[in-house]
N, C-alpha and C positions, 0 to 999 in steps of 0.2 A: 185429676185425685188419685190417690193411692189404691192400687189394686186390693191392698188389705188394710186393714184398721191401722193408723199410725200405731207403731211398735214402740216408737221412743217414749212416749209416756207411760205406756204399758210397762216396759222394762225398767224405767226409772222408778216406779212405783213398787215393782217386784225386788229390785236391789236395793231400794233404800226405804223400806217399809215404814209407814207413821213418821218420816221424817219430814219436819217442815221444810217448805219451799222457801227459798230465799227472797225477801222482799225488795221492793223497789225497783224491779225489772219489768220489761216488757213483757205481756203474757205467753208469747210464744217463746221464750227462752225460761226455761226452769231448771234450777239448781237445788241439789240437794247434798248434805253432808250425812253420808254413812260410814259403813264398815266394810272392810275386807279382811277375814282372817284377822280379826281384833285391831287393824288399824284404820285409822280415820282415813277416809277418803272424799273425795268432792265430785259427784256426778254433775254433770252438763248435758243438758237435751234441747231439741230445738223441736217445738210441736206446733200443730195446726192451731191457729186462733181465727176463726170465721169472723172476727171484728176487728181484724187488723186495721191499722190507718191506711195502709196500702194494699190494695186489692190483690196484688199479684202475690201478695206473701200470706195469704190464708189458710193455704193447704199445706202448711210445714216448710214452705221454701226458705231460705235463706235470704234476708234482704237489707235494707238500712237498718233498720231497728235491729234485728238479729245479728249483724255484722258487728254494730258498734257495741250491742249488749255485751257478745261474747267477749269481746275485745277488754272490755269495762271488767268483767268478772273474770278473766284470767289473769289481767295486771292487777287486780285487786289482791288475788290469791298469792300472786309472787311476791307483792310486797309485805304481805301476812307472815310469809313464812322465810322472809329475806334473812333473818337471824338465826333459822333453825338449821340444826345440821342435818336433819332428814327431812326432806321437803314432801309434802303431802301429794299423795297420787292423784292424779286427774283423770276421770274416766268420761269420754266423750261417747255418749251413746246416739247413735247414727241412725235415723231415718228420715233422709230428705231428699227431695224429688227433683230439686233443681234450686239455682238461684233466682230470685224475683226479677223476672224479664218486664220492663216496663218504661216509658218514655221517662216519667217521674225519675225512676230509679236511675236511670243513666244521668239524669240532669242534675240529681242532688247528690251523684257520685257513690254510686254502688261498689263501683271498683276500689275507692278507698274503704268503704266499710268492711269488705271481704278481705281486702290486703288486711286491715288491722286484726281482725279476727284470725287470719292464718299466722301474722307476724306475731301475735300474742301467744298463739299455741306454740310456734317455734320457741320463742322467748321461754316458755315456761319449761320447754323441753331441754333447753340449753341452761337454764337456772339449776336444772338438778330434779326437777318434778318428774317422776314417771307418768308419761302420758298415754294412755291406753285408748285406742279408738274400738270400740264395740259395734259392729256394723250388724242391725237387727233388721232392716228393711234395705232402702234404697240409698244409695250413696252416689247422688248424680252431679255430673259437672262442677261448676264452681261452688256449689253448695258443699260438696265433700271436700273440695280443696280448702274452703274456709273453715268446716266444722269437721276435724279428726284426721284429715290425710298428713298433717304433719306430727303425728302421734310415734313415739318410739316403736310401738308395736300396735298391728291391728290383727283384731279377730273378727271373724263372720260366722254367720249361721250358713251351714248347706242346706239353702232352703230356696224355692222357687220365688218367693216374695223378695230375696236379695237379688238387687241389681247393682253393678257397680261399672259406670261407664262414662264418657265424657259427654253423653248425648242420647236423648230418649229415642225409641225407635222410630216415632213418626218423623222427628227433625232430621235424623241420620237418613231417611229413606229420600227426604226431600232434597237434602243436600247433595246426596251421590245419585240423584236423578233416577231411584229405584222404587219399586214396591216394597211395602214391608216384608212381604213374603221372599222377593229376592235379595233382601237387605240379610234377612234371617238365614238362608242358605249361604249367602257369602260369608257374614260373620261366623257361620260354625266352622269354617276352613281356616280362620285366622285369630289365633286366641286372644289378641289387644283388642280385636273387634266384637269379639263374641259378648254376649249378656249375662251369661249364666257365670254363676260364682265359680264353678268348678273349673271353668276355662279361665277367669281371675287368677285362681289359686296358682296355676302353672307359671304365673309372671313373677313369683316369690316374694311378693307384697304382704302376704298373709303371715302372721307367725301361728295361727290357728285356725282349721275350719271345724266349726263344731256341728255336730247331728243332734238338733233339737227335735223333741217328740212333736211338739206345737208350739211355736214360737208365739201365737196369739192367745195361746192358754197355757203357760208352761206348769210342769209339775214341780214337786219338789226336787227330783232327781235333776231336771232341767235346770233349775237355778244353783243348786251345788255343783252341777258341772261348769256354767257359767263362772261363779264365785271362785272355783279352783283355779279355771284357766285366767282368769284376771289377776288372782293373786302370783300365778307363775309368771305372766307377763310383766307384772310389777317388778319381782324380783329380778327375772332376766333384764328387764329395762336397765336397773340399778348396776347390774353387773356389767352390761354394756350399754350405754345408753347411745350410740351411735346407730346408723340407719345401716350399717354394712350387712344387716341380716336380709336385706331388701334383695341381695343381689346374687345369692345363691343357686336361685333354680336355674334349670336349662334354658329356659326361656328369656333369661337374662344375661345368657353367657357373652354374648357380644358387649354388654353394657359392661361386663367386667373388663373384657379385654381392652376396651375405649381406655377405661379408667387406668389399666396397668400400663399402657403405653403412653398416656398422658404424664402419668406418675414418673414414668423411666425418662421420657424427655426434658421433665422440668429438674 
């Protein structure tokens, strides 16, 4: 369960107040059309559903229903804007603790569902939609890969409730045969293993790290800051839709060198 109340639903409501939710979707995927700087944008969030048909996906995890529903929404958005010269921005609001682990999920092809969602986000980005990931809470494992990681730009809150990682601490401790305390001490010395968002920011994957007074109860100043930052990210994504901006940090220097040498060889 979340350390904090689910923030995806909260921020969807704050950024698209009074906007009707799209009908015909599973309850755990909420979609609303709102505005950023007077431009129409589509907000997408994965939220908890205690009555989810799949028990492993009751806490905001991304599972079979969520993966296929995200793909459906994104592909319909791409089709609706296909003839428009300016494609609608898509904002993925992210607070997802994990993909939905379970034997039924594996048997029914969760890998295909999540790949469908990730592929649809990439397709939207390549079709000219500015795709922005707003990380307000957890962005963990396959859930983050399926919901948000394919964005043109990633924005995160500088807050203890934000965690971006491939694996939860308890799971990582078991895999590495360590206690959680020992894992935390090790992770503090290796930025890609660390759980705090400030270490993640050193990897160059974020376009902005925002100081929000209270992510669980934002004030008008917080909302204004987030809206302005989203607008700036949309403008920047239209100016340069590539993902080259992720390679500029010192902790990605070797990644850039590898790409430069491969490009020179080819």
